C-alpha positions in Angstrom: -0.6 -139.1 52.0 -0.8 -140.4 55.6 -0.3 -137.5 57.9 2.8 -138.0 60.1 2.4 -138.6 63.7 3.6 -135.7 65.9 5.6 -136.7 68.9 4.0 -135.6 72.2 4.7 -131.9 73.1 4.5 -131.7 76.9 5.3 -128.8 79.3 7.4 -130.7 81.5 8.8 -129.6 84.8 12.4 -128.7 83.4 10.9 -126.4 80.9 8.6 -124.9 83.6 11.5 -124.5 85.9 13.6 -122.9 83.3 10.8 -120.5 82.2 10.3 -119.4 86.0 14.1 -119.1 86.4 14.6 -116.8 83.4 11.6 -114.7 84.7 13.0 -114.5 88.3 16.5 -113.6 86.8 15.1 -111.0 84.3 12.9 -109.5 87.1 15.5 -109.1 89.5 17.8 -107.7 86.9 15.1 -105.0 85.7 14.7 -106.4 82.4 13.1 -104.9 80.4 14.0 -101.5 81.6 11.0 -99.0 82.0 11.5 -96.0 79.7 11.5 -92.4 81.1 8.4 -90.4 81.8 7.0 -88.9 78.4 8.8 -91.4 76.1 6.4 -92.4 73.3 4.9 -96.3 73.9 6.3 -99.0 72.2 6.1 -102.8 72.3 8.3 -104.3 75.0 9.8 -107.7 74.9 12.8 -109.6 76.4 15.4 -112.0 75.1 13.9 -115.1 76.5 10.3 -114.4 74.8 12.2 -113.6 71.5 14.1 -116.9 71.8 10.7 -119.0 72.3 9.1 -117.1 69.5 11.8 -117.7 67.1 11.9 -121.4 68.0 8.1 -121.6 67.4 8.2 -119.8 64.1 11.1 -122.1 62.8 8.9 -125.2 63.8 5.9 -123.6 62.2 7.8 -122.9 58.9 9.5 -126.3 58.9 5.9 -127.8 59.3 4.7 -125.9 56.3 7.6 -126.9 54.2 7.0 -130.7 55.1 3.2 -130.3 54.2 4.2 -128.8 50.6 6.7 -131.6 50.2 4.0 -134.3 50.8 1.4 -132.6 48.6 0.4 -134.9 45.7 -2.1 -133.7 43.3 -2.0 -136.8 41.2 -3.5 -139.0 43.9 -6.9 -140.7 43.0 -8.5 -139.6 46.2 -6.4 -136.4 46.4 -9.3 -134.2 47.7 -9.9 -136.2 50.8 -6.1 -136.9 51.6 -5.3 -133.3 51.1 -7.9 -132.2 53.7 -6.6 -135.0 56.0 -3.0 -134.0 55.6 -3.7 -130.2 56.1 -6.0 -131.0 59.2 -3.1 -133.1 60.6 -0.7 -130.3 59.8 -3.0 -127.8 61.5 -3.3 -129.9 64.6 0.6 -129.9 64.9 0.9 -126.2 64.3 -1.7 -125.8 67.1 0.2 -127.8 69.5 3.4 -125.8 68.8 1.3 -122.6 69.4 -0.1 -123.8 72.5 3.0 -125.0 73.9 4.8 -121.8 73.3 2.0 -119.7 74.5 2.1 -121.6 77.8 5.8 -121.2 78.1 5.7 -117.3 77.5 2.7 -117.2 80.1 4.7 -118.8 82.7 7.8 -116.7 82.0 5.6 -113.5 82.2 4.0 -114.5 85.6 7.5 -115.0 87.0 8.8 -111.7 85.4 5.9 -109.6 86.6 6.2 -111.0 90.1 9.7 -110.1 90.6 10.0 -107.1 88.6 10.0 -103.9 90.6 7.7 -102.3 87.9 5.5 -105.4 87.5 2.3 -103.6 86.7 4.0 -101.8 83.9 5.5 -104.9 82.4 2.1 -106.8 82.4 0.5 -103.9 80.6 3.5 -103.1 78.2 4.5 -106.5 77.3 3.1 -107.6 73.7 0.3 -110.2 74.8 0.8 -112.5 71.5 4.1 -112.3 69.7 3.5 -115.3 67.7 2.5 -115.0 64.0 -0.3 -117.5 63.2 0.2 -118.5 59.5 -2.8 -118.5 57.5 -2.3 -122.1 56.3 -2.5 -123.3 59.7 -5.0 -120.9 61.3 -7.8 -119.9 58.8 -9.8 -118.9 61.8 -8.7 -116.6 64.6 -7.4 -118.4 67.6 -7.3 -116.9 70.9 -3.7 -117.2 72.5 -3.6 -119.3 75.7 -3.5 -116.4 78.2 -6.0 -114.1 76.3 -8.3 -112.5 79.0 -11.3 -112.5 76.5 -11.5 -116.2 77.2 -12.5 -115.7 80.8 -15.7 -113.9 80.2 -18.9 -116.1 81.2 -21.6 -116.7 78.9 -21.8 -118.0 75.5 -19.7 -116.6 72.6 -21.6 -115.0 69.7 -21.3 -115.4 66.0 -18.0 -113.6 65.2 -18.2 -110.5 63.1 -15.0 -111.0 61.2 -15.0 -112.7 57.8 -12.7 -115.1 56.2 -12.4 -115.1 52.4 -12.3 -118.8 50.8 -11.9 -119.8 47.3 -14.5 -122.4 46.3 -13.6 -125.2 44.0 -15.3 -124.9 40.5 -16.5 -128.1 39.0 -17.2 -128.2 35.1 -20.0 -130.3 34.3 -20.1 -132.7 31.3 -23.4 -133.9 29.6 -23.1 -136.6 32.2 -20.7 -136.2 35.3 -20.6 -139.2 37.7 -19.4 -138.2 41.4 -17.8 -140.6 43.8 -14.9 -141.5 45.9 -12.6 -142.7 43.3 -11.6 -141.9 39.6 -12.3 -144.1 37.7 -15.1 -144.9 37.7 -16.3 -141.3 38.8 -15.4 -138.5 36.7 -15.1 -136.1 39.8 -13.9 -137.1 43.5 -15.5 -135.5 46.3 -13.8 -134.9 49.6 -16.5 -136.7 51.6 -15.7 -139.9 53.4 -17.9 -142.7 53.0 -18.9 -142.4 49.3 -19.2 -145.1 47.1 -16.9 -145.3 43.8 -19.9 -144.3 42.0 -22.2 -142.4 44.2 -24.4 -140.0 42.0 -24.4 -138.6 38.8 -25.7 -135.0 37.2 -27.2 -135.0 33.9 -27.5 -131.9 32.1 -31.0 -131.1 30.5 -33.0 -128.4 28.8 -34.8 -127.6 32.2 -31.8 -127.7 34.3 -29.6 -130.4 35.8 -31.0 -133.6 36.7 -29.7 -135.3 40.0 -29.6 -139.0 40.2 -28.6 -140.7 43.3 -27.7 -144.3 43.4 -29.4 -144.7 46.8 -26.4 -145.3 48.8 -27.1 -142.8 51.4 -24.6 -139.9 52.4 -26.3 -137.6 50.0 -26.9 -135.8 47.8 -29.3 -134.0 50.0 -31.8 -131.3 48.6 -33.8 -129.7 51.4 -33.0 -132.1 53.8 -34.1 -135.3 51.9 -31.9 -137.7 49.6 -32.4 -136.7 46.1 -32.8 -139.9 43.9 -34.2 -138.2 40.9 -34.5 -134.5 40.9 -34.1 -131.4 38.9 -32.1 -128.6 39.9 -32.2 -125.0 38.4 -29.4 -122.6 38.3 -29.1 -120.9 41.7 -30.2 -124.2 43.6 -27.8 -126.3 45.4 -27.4 -129.9 47.0 -25.3 -131.0 49.8 -22.9 -134.1 50.1 -21.2 -134.4 53.7 -19.7 -131.2 54.8 -19.8 -129.4 51.6 -22.6 -127.6 49.6 -22.5 -127.5 45.9 -24.3 -124.6 44.1 -25.3 -124.5 40.3 -23.9 -121.6 38.9 -25.8 -119.4 36.3 -25.7 -121.3 33.0 -25.9 -124.5 34.4 -22.6 -125.8 33.3 -20.7 -125.5 36.6 -20.8 -126.2 40.3 -19.2 -124.3 43.2 -18.1 -126.4 46.3 -18.1 -124.4 49.5 -18.3 -125.6 53.2 -21.7 -125.7 54.9 -22.0 -122.3 56.7 -20.4 -120.4 54.0 -22.4 -117.3 52.1 -21.7 -117.5 48.4 -22.3 -115.6 45.5 -23.5 -117.2 42.4 -20.7 -116.4 39.9 -18.1 -114.7 42.2 -14.7 -116.1 42.7 -14.6 -116.1 46.2 -17.2 -116.9 49.1 -17.1 -115.8 52.7 -17.3 -117.8 56.0 -17.9 -116.2 59.4 -14.5 -115.9 61.2 -15.8 -117.9 64.2 -18.2 -120.1 62.6 -21.2 -121.1 64.7 -21.1 -124.8 64.2 -23.9 -125.7 66.5 -26.6 -123.4 67.7 -29.2 -124.4 70.2 -31.8 -121.9 70.9 -34.4 -122.0 73.6 -35.0 -125.7 73.3 -37.6 -127.4 75.5 -38.1 -131.1 75.4 -40.1 -133.5 77.4 -40.3 -137.4 77.6 -43.0 -139.3 79.5 -44.0 -135.8 80.8 -40.8 -135.2 82.6 -38.8 -132.0 81.3 -35.5 -133.3 79.8 -34.4 -129.8 78.4 -35.6 -126.4 79.7 -34.7 -123.4 77.6 -31.4 -125.0 76.5 -29.3 -122.4 74.8 -25.5 -122.1 73.6 -23.4 -121.8 70.7 -20.4 -124.0 69.8 -17.8 -122.7 67.4 -15.9 -124.7 64.8 -12.8 -126.3 66.0 -14.0 -126.2 69.7 -14.1 -128.9 72.3 -17.3 -128.4 74.4 -17.4 -130.1 77.8 -20.7 -130.5 79.4 -20.9 -130.8 83.3 -23.5 -131.0 85.9 -25.0 -133.2 88.7 -26.3 -136.8 87.8 -29.7 -137.0 86.3 -29.5 -133.2 85.1 -30.2 -134.1 81.4 -26.9 -133.8 79.9 -27.4 -137.0 77.9 -30.9 -135.5 76.8 -29.1 -133.0 74.5 -27.4 -135.9 72.6 -31.0 -137.8 72.2 -32.5 -134.6 70.8 -29.7 -134.1 68.3 -29.9 -137.8 67.2 -33.7 -137.5 66.6 -34.5 -139.8 69.6 -36.0 -137.1 71.8 -38.7 -134.9 70.2 -38.2 -131.2 70.5 -41.3 -129.4 71.8 -40.1 -125.8 71.1 -36.9 -124.0 70.1 -34.5 -124.2 67.3 -31.3 -126.4 66.7 -28.8 -125.6 63.7 -25.7 -127.3 62.7 -23.6 -125.8 60.1 -26.8 -123.8 59.1 -28.9 -126.8 58.7 -32.2 -126.8 60.7 -32.6 -130.0 62.7 -36.2 -130.0 62.0 -35.9 -130.1 58.1 -32.7 -131.8 57.8 -32.4 -134.4 60.5 -31.5 -137.3 58.3 -28.6 -135.2 56.8 -27.3 -134.0 60.2 -27.5 -137.4 61.7 -25.1 -138.8 58.9 -22.6 -136.1 60.1 -22.8 -137.0 63.7 -20.9 -139.6 65.7 -22.1 -141.1 69.2 -19.7 -142.8 71.6 -22.0 -144.2 74.4 -20.8 -144.3 78.0 -20.5 -148.0 78.1 -18.2 -149.9 75.6 -20.9 -151.6 73.5 -18.9 -153.7 71.4 -18.9 -157.4 70.2 -16.4 -159.1 72.4 -15.7 -162.2 70.6 -14.6 -160.7 67.3 -10.9 -159.1 66.9 -10.6 -155.4 67.1 -9.7 -155.4 63.4 -12.5 -157.3 62.5 -14.8 -154.9 64.6 -13.3 -151.8 62.9 -13.6 -153.5 59.3 -17.3 -154.2 59.8 -17.9 -150.8 61.2 -16.1 -149.2 58.3 -18.0 -151.1 55.8 -21.3 -150.3 57.3 -20.6 -146.6 57.6 -19.0 -146.2 54.1 -20.7 -147.0 50.8 -17.3 -148.4 49.4 -14.7 -150.6 50.8 -11.6 -149.1 49.3 -9.0 -147.7 51.7 -10.7 -149.4 54.9 -7.4 -150.6 56.0 -5.5 -147.7 55.6 -8.2 -145.6 57.4 -8.1 -148.1 60.2 -4.5 -147.8 60.6 -4.7 -144.1 60.6 -7.2 -144.0 63.3 -5.6 -146.6 65.4 -2.2 -144.7 65.3 -4.0 -141.7 66.6 -5.5 -143.4 69.4 -2.4 -145.7 70.1 -4.1 -149.0 69.8 -2.3 -150.4 66.6 -0.8 -153.0 68.6 -4.0 -154.4 69.9 -5.8 -155.1 66.5 -5.5 -158.7 66.6 -7.1 -159.2 70.0 -10.7 -159.2 71.0 -12.0 -156.5 73.4 -12.4 -159.1 76.1 -8.6 -159.1 76.3 -8.1 -155.5 76.4 -7.9 -153.1 79.4 -10.5 -150.7 80.2 -8.7 -147.6 78.6 -8.0 -149.5 75.4 -11.6 -150.8 75.1 -12.7 -147.0 75.4 -10.2 -146.2 72.7 -11.6 -148.9 70.4 -14.9 -147.4 71.0 -13.8 -144.1 70.1 -12.2 -145.5 66.9 -15.4 -146.8 65.6 -16.8 -143.5 65.3 -13.5 -141.5 64.0 -13.7 -144.1 61.2 -16.3 -142.1 59.4 -14.7 -138.7 60.5 -18.0 -137.1 61.7 -18.4 -133.4 61.6 -19.8 -133.5 65.1 -18.5 -136.0 67.7 -20.4 -136.6 70.8 -19.0 -138.6 73.6 -20.8 -139.6 76.8 -18.4 -140.0 79.7 -15.3 -141.0 77.4 -12.9 -141.0 80.1 -14.9 -142.8 83.0 -12.8 -145.7 84.2 -9.5 -144.3 83.0 -6.7 -143.0 85.2 -5.5 -139.5 85.2 -3.0 -140.1 82.6 -5.4 -141.8 80.1 -8.2 -139.1 81.0 -5.5 -136.5 79.7 -4.5 -138.4 76.5 -8.0 -139.0 75.4 -9.1 -135.4 76.0 -6.1 -134.3 74.1 -6.9 -136.6 71.1 -10.4 -135.3 71.1 -9.1 -131.6 71.2 -6.9 -132.3 68.3 -9.8 -133.8 66.4 -11.8 -131.0 67.1 -9.0 -128.5 65.8 -9.1 -130.3 62.4 -12.4 -128.2 61.6 -14.7 -130.5 63.5 -16.8 -129.8 66.5 -16.6 -132.5 69.7 -19.0 -132.5 72.6 -18.2 -134.6 75.6 -20.0 -135.2 78.8 -17.8 -135.6 82.0 -18.0 -135.7 85.7 -14.2 -135.4 86.1 -12.7 -131.9 86.4 -8.9 -133.2 86.2 -8.3 -132.0 82.6 -11.3 -129.8 82.0 -9.0 -127.1 81.0 -8.2 -128.9 77.7 -11.6 -127.8 76.5 -12.2 -124.5 74.9 -15.8 -124.2 76.2 -17.8 -125.7 79.1 -21.4 -126.0 79.4 -23.0 -126.3 82.9 -26.4 -128.0 83.4 -28.8 -128.2 86.2 -31.9 -130.2 86.7 -34.4 -130.7 83.9 -31.7 -129.7 81.5 -31.4 -126.1 82.4 -28.0 -124.4 81.3 -26.5 -122.1 83.9 -23.3 -121.3 82.3 -21.5 -121.5 78.9 -17.8 -120.0 78.4 -14.1 -121.2 79.0 -13.5 -123.6 81.6 -11.4 -120.9 83.9 -14.6 -118.9 84.3 -16.9 -121.7 85.5 -16.0 -121.4 89.1 -16.0 -117.5 89.3 -19.2 -117.3 87.4 -21.2 -119.7 89.7 -19.6 -118.7 92.7 -17.6 -121.8 93.8 -14.0 -122.3 95.2 -13.8 -125.5 93.2 -15.7 -128.0 90.8 -17.5 -129.7 93.9 -18.7 -126.3 95.1 -20.1 -125.4 91.7 -21.9 -128.9 91.5 -23.4 -128.4 95.0 -24.6 -124.9 94.2 -26.1 -125.8 90.9 -27.9 -128.9 92.8 -29.1 -126.7 95.7 -30.8 -123.9 93.8 -30.3 -123.9 90.1 -33.3 -121.7 88.9 -31.8 -118.2 89.8 -28.5 -119.1 88.0 -30.6 -120.7 85.1 -32.6 -117.4 84.8 -29.5 -115.2 84.8 -27.9 -117.1 82.3 -30.9 -117.1 80.0 -31.2 -113.4 80.5 -27.4 -112.8 79.3 -27.3 -115.2 76.5 -30.9 -114.5 74.8 -29.6 -112.0 72.6 -26.3 -113.6 71.4 -27.9 -117.0 70.8 -31.1 -115.5 69.1 -28.8 -113.5 66.7 -26.9 -116.7 66.0 -30.1 -118.5 65.2 -31.3 -115.7 63.1 -28.2 -115.7 60.9 -28.4 -119.4 60.5 -32.0 -119.1 59.6 -31.3 -116.5 57.1 -28.5 -118.7 55.5 -30.8 -121.7 55.3 -33.5 -120.0 53.6 -32.6 -120.7 50.0 -34.3 -123.6 48.6 -33.8 -125.5 45.3 -36.3 -125.9 42.7 -36.8 -129.8 42.4 -39.1 -132.3 41.0 -38.8 -135.6 42.8 -39.5 -139.2 41.9 -39.3 -142.3 44.0 -36.3 -144.4 43.5 -35.1 -147.8 45.0 -32.5 -147.3 47.7 -29.3 -149.3 47.7 -28.7 -149.0 51.3 -30.4 -152.4 52.4 -28.3 -154.1 49.6 -25.2 -152.5 50.6 -25.5 -153.4 54.5 -27.0 -156.8 54.1 -23.9 -158.6 52.9 -21.9 -157.0 55.5 -24.3 -157.7 58.4 -24.6 -161.4 57.1 -20.7 -161.7 57.2 -20.6 -160.4 60.7 -23.4 -162.5 62.0 -21.7 -165.7 60.6 -18.5 -164.6 62.1 -20.2 -164.1 65.5 -21.7 -167.5 65.3 -18.3 -169.0 64.5 -16.7 -167.1 67.4 -19.1 -168.2 70.1 -17.3 -168.9 73.2 -14.2 -166.7 73.2 -15.9 -163.8 74.9 -14.2 -164.6 78.3 -11.0 -166.3 77.0 -7.7 -165.0 78.2 -4.7 -164.2 76.0 -3.2 -167.4 77.3 -6.1 -170.0 77.1 -6.5 -172.5 79.9 -8.0 -175.9 79.7 -11.3 -174.5 80.9 -11.2 -171.9 78.1 -10.4 -174.6 75.4 -13.5 -176.8 76.7 -15.7 -173.6 76.7 -14.7 -172.9 72.9 -15.2 -176.5 71.9 -18.5 -176.7 73.5 -19.7 -173.4 72.1 -18.9 -174.7 68.6 -20.4 -178.3 69.1 -23.6 -177.6 70.9 -25.3 -176.1 67.9 -25.1 -179.9 66.5 -24.9 -181.9 69.6 -28.1 -180.7 71.2 -30.2 -181.6 68.1 -28.4 -184.8 67.5 -29.0 -185.9 71.1 -32.6 -184.9 70.9 -32.8 -187.3 68.0 -31.2 -190.1 69.6 -33.4 -189.8 72.9 -36.4 -189.6 70.6 -35.3 -192.9 68.7 -34.5 -194.6 72.1 -38.0 -193.6 73.4 -40.0 -195.0 70.7 -40.5 -198.6 69.5 -38.2 -200.5 66.9 -40.4 -199.5 63.8 -39.7 -195.9 64.2 -42.0 -193.9 61.9 -42.9 -196.8 59.7 -46.1 -198.6 59.2 -47.7 -200.3 62.3 -45.3 -198.3 64.7 -47.5 -198.1 67.9 -45.6 -195.0 69.1 -45.2 -193.2 65.7 -47.3 -190.1 67.1 -45.2 -189.9 70.3 -41.9 -190.1 68.2 -43.3 -187.5 65.8 -44.4 -185.2 68.6 -41.0 -185.5 70.1 -39.0 -184.6 66.8 -41.2 -181.6 66.4 -40.7 -180.5 69.8 -37.0 -180.8 69.5 -37.0 -178.9 66.5 -39.0 -176.1 68.0 -36.8 -175.9 71.0 -33.4 -175.6 69.0 -35.1 -173.0 66.8 -36.1 -170.8 69.5 -32.7 -171.2 71.4 -30.9 -169.8 68.4 -32.5 -166.3 68.6 -34.5 -165.7 71.8 -31.3 -164.1 73.5 -29.9 -162.6 70.4 -31.4 -159.3 70.0 -31.9 -158.4 73.7 -28.3 -159.1 74.5 -27.1 -157.0 71.4 -29.4 -154.2 72.1 -26.9 -151.4 73.1 -24.7 -152.4 70.2 -27.6 -152.3 67.6 -28.9 -149.1 69.0 -25.5 -147.6 68.5 -25.2 -148.9 64.9 -28.8 -147.5 64.4 -27.7 -144.1 65.2 -25.0 -144.2 62.5 -27.4 -145.1 59.8 -27.8 -149.0 60.0 -31.3 -150.1 59.1 -33.2 -152.2 61.4 -34.5 -154.3 58.5 -30.9 -155.1 57.4 -30.1 -156.2 61.0 -33.1 -158.4 61.5 -33.1 -159.9 57.9 -29.2 -160.5 58.1 -29.8 -162.5 61.3 -32.8 -164.4 60.1 -30.9 -165.5 56.9 -28.0 -166.8 59.0 -29.9 -168.5 61.5 -32.3 -169.9 58.8 -29.3 -171.8 57.3 -28.3 -173.1 60.7 -31.9 -174.1 61.5 -32.1 -176.1 58.4 -28.8 -177.8 59.2 -30.1 -178.5 62.7 -33.1 -180.2 61.3 -30.8 -182.2 58.9 -28.9 -183.3 62.2 -32.2 -184.4 63.9 -33.3 -186.4 60.8 -30.1 -188.1 60.2 -29.6 -188.9 64.0 -33.1 -190.5 64.2 -32.8 -192.5 61.0 -29.5 -194.0 62.0 -31.2 -195.8 65.0 -34.8 -196.2 63.9 -36.6 -196.5 60.6 -37.6 -193.5 59.0 -40.9 -192.7 57.3 -42.2 -194.9 54.5 -44.9 -192.5 53.2 -44.8 -189.3 51.3 -46.9 -187.0 49.0 -44.4 -185.5 46.8 -40.7 -186.4 47.4 -38.6 -189.1 49.2 -40.1 -189.6 52.7 -36.8 -188.6 54.6 -36.5 -185.4 52.5 -40.1 -184.3 53.2 -39.5 -185.1 56.7 -36.4 -183.0 56.7 -38.4 -180.2 55.0 -41.2 -180.4 57.8 -38.7 -180.3 60.5 -36.6 -177.6 58.7 -39.7 -175.4 58.3 -40.6 -176.0 62.0 -37.3 -175.2 63.3 -37.0 -171.8 61.2 -40.5 -170.7 62.3 -39.5 -171.3 65.8 -36.2 -169.4 65.2 -38.4 -166.6 63.9 -40.5 -166.7 67.0 -37.4 -166.6 69.0 -36.3 -163.3 67.2 -39.7 -161.8 67.8 -39.4 -162.4 71.5 -35.9 -161.1 71.7 -37.0 -158.0 70.0 -39.9 -157.4 72.1 -38.5 -157.8 75.7 -36.0 -155.8 77.5 -34.0 -158.1 79.6 -32.9 -161.8 79.1 -34.8 -162.8 82.1 -37.9 -161.6 80.5 -37.1 -163.7 77.3 -36.6 -167.0 79.2 -40.0 -166.4 80.9 -41.7 -165.9 77.6 -40.0 -168.6 76.0 -40.8 -171.0 78.7 -44.6 -170.1 78.5 -44.6 -170.5 74.8 -42.8 -173.8 74.7 -45.4 -175.3 77.1 -48.4 -173.8 75.2 -46.9 -175.3 71.9 -46.5 -178.8 73.5 -49.8 -178.9 74.9 -51.5 -177.4 71.7 -49.7 -179.3 68.9 -52.6 -181.8 68.1 -51.0 -184.8 69.7 -50.9 -184.1 73.4 -54.6 -182.8 73.2 -57.0 -183.7 70.5 -57.9 -180.7 68.8 -60.6 -182.0 66.2 -63.5 -181.5 68.4 -62.1 -178.4 70.1 -62.9 -175.2 68.0 -61.9 -172.8 70.6 -58.6 -174.7 71.4 -58.0 -175.0 67.7 -58.2 -171.3 67.0 -55.5 -170.6 69.7 -53.4 -173.4 68.5 -53.5 -172.1 65.1 -51.4 -169.2 66.3 -48.8 -171.5 67.4 -45.7 -172.7 65.1 -45.8 -176.1 66.6 -49.5 -176.8 65.6 -48.6 -176.4 61.9 -45.3 -178.1 62.0 -46.6 -181.2 63.3 -49.5 -180.9 61.1 -46.9 -180.9 57.9 -45.0 -183.8 59.3 -48.2 -185.6 59.9 -49.6 -185.0 56.6 -46.3 -186.0 54.9 -45.9 -189.4 56.6 -49.7 -190.2 56.6 -49.7 -190.4 60.5 -53.7 -191.0 60.3 -52.9 -194.1 58.3 -50.0 -195.6 60.1 -50.4 -194.6 63.7 -53.0 -196.6 65.6 -55.3 -194.5 67.4 -54.3 -191.3 65.7 -56.8 -188.4 66.0 -58.7 -187.7 62.8 -57.3 -184.1 62.4 -58.2 -182.4 59.4 -54.9 -180.9 59.1 -53.2 -184.3 58.8 -54.7 -185.3 55.6 -52.3 -187.3 53.5 -52.7 -185.1 50.4 -50.1 -182.9 48.7 -52.5 -180.0 48.9 -52.7 -180.3 52.7 -49.1 -180.7 53.1 -48.1 -177.6 51.2 -51.0 -175.7 52.9 -49.4 -176.5 56.3 -45.8 -175.7 55.0 -47.2 -172.4 53.6 -48.8 -171.4 56.9 -45.3 -171.8 58.6 -43.9 -169.7 55.8 -46.6 -167.1 56.7 -45.9 -167.2 60.4 -42.1 -166.9 59.8 -42.6 -163.7 57.7 -45.1 -162.4 60.1 -42.8 -162.7 63.1 -39.9 -161.2 61.1 -41.8 -158.2 60.2 -43.2 -157.6 63.8 -39.8 -158.2 65.2 -38.4 -155.5 62.7 -41.2 -153.0 63.6 -40.7 -153.5 67.5 -36.9 -153.4 67.3 -37.3 -150.0 65.2 -39.6 -148.6 67.8 -37.3 -149.5 70.8 -34.1 -148.2 68.9 -35.7 -144.9 68.4 -36.9 -144.3 72.0 -34.8 -143.1 74.6 -33.9 -145.5 77.4 -35.3 -143.6 80.2 
């Protein structure tokens, strides 16, 4: 069941004028009439309010009937779709509720103003006439004009309790859990699971949990359980749910994270205003500079939290701390009862982060971007197109799927960037300036879409500098310099609490003298936040009794084919980044050249080498055989480095974003290496073919055909140079730095390859040259064609001996250098990806 899309409900000028007119008319007419003194108090209403409430109740009832009509318990992935359908219905009910509440509030303001007993009307009229159906509002929802939402300071954990009935799953001797049945025995409502994700085996000492290594759980005590024993009373987590093993060990109870269960009770309890995110007295530094100082606040389930503050105040540092990139020196952070210190990996899988800039591959179509993103985030491919279509409909970009991001407007690219994260349905969605660069209309549209997503039992945090539609958020967190919180509460309480007439005054006040405001906020919020943290700490104290064994993860095997396919598509799509929707002649020329240059450059180098040498080429008696071989190896080195030296450094923002979603660094570097290795071997083949079409090829060899051995030599040289280029790209921070390093290493390799300078009697220079790929690439080619024998005046280099052993040793050194460069590049890239930018 794909949820219906609700038409926009806007409080337009005609409805507003109607409500104002009805209030003016009833107020002038004295409706409602004030009862005589001494009469017992009773609820007061008017005909206009009754009409609005009646319409809203009809709409809510119709929504419930439609939900029941579309309910289908026989669907394969019924659990997940049931949650989606119910979540969408709750969003529609929330819109109906808020729309009606706004109309009633506007009518009441007009009525109170014009009624001769306005004070009495304001006190006597029922504040909230709408009945909130339990299917749509399982948690209490404050009405639009509830005065309790204007109090400053953080909202504490709710005291009310909601009773939930957890699903009981009976266990077979071996029960397989996954996203589809079959092959799974039980389908779990967690996005991103594989069809067969993990299994439980009943044993004498408990239940054995065997994960298949896909990621996304099962988690026990914050670590993925690949082979663990679970005792009755223990639990494991998958996605946003916790599964308790009941007494007897023959059944599980599924409850949301944050609920408090009883082992064999039929029901569990959940705090009415569940605290999804609790940040208590957090301090963090980076390079001795404070980034967060006594950061404390509480965010409830279903709330949209907006973080505001001056530039450089440390707003993004909070995101870095949640993502694990900024170490926390002191304090506590809990998300749905999980301690960030123990469950960082588990929490990170439930997070989605949209950066300020649209870090996207601009040469791929939007559909391809979303498909690759879904396959990287989910362990299975089933349902990818349906999920992509659903998210694109929500963000109104379904008509742009076949266009690359380079042909989209700024607002459309921003929505594509948000769609990448919504595919995985993160429990906590964080966005850095999601409305920057958008007009006022798009700003409101994006904010409303984020609030709708939060209403479906998610938590959403945004950083914004624009107050235009700040009122759409339920909570605002104001941050001063060094990450000091100065206010947390509803949007309409921000200016009164901080003593400003408008948003600009508030920012000026925070910037001028933040410490008194921060100290006042800390004093007022300390007890509330500590109490919330204490409850979360108590709820996470239970630990499972486990015995772990190491198992081989399948994450690398899952991600590697996806990344290889995407890298191949990126290479094939080169040259389309700046193309217009209607290409011009220059666009076509750019596209053709971008596809031809991979082969034209090595072919041109081979032709120039052939023309620069004598007629005998690399055959016996050639006077310029050493020079020709030197040029062939040099062109191979240049083409190999050119493939990759700009790759990682230009894609770094994209790679960082994907790393935050769980993409392994080894998967990224290995996928690029494999794709470029194939291209490097093909380029070496082009060089050999181009040279031998004009000049004779080698006549000597040690094991195979001379031309085949020359291809192997140049191919190994190109691959090693490509690996060095990958290392350079991982080590530098800008493309300019990469160009400088490549230029220096190119000159060094030309000088110390063994032909330009005789290294046979230079031990110090030989040691330095041994660290460069060109030294071993030329040595392998010289040993293969017997350069010492055919080249007059050739240096008596020991690495050029015409033997099979020497040739294989030279090739092996190239292989060792390639593997070493790849490993170092992976380590450096991982370090950079886990370190904040500034």
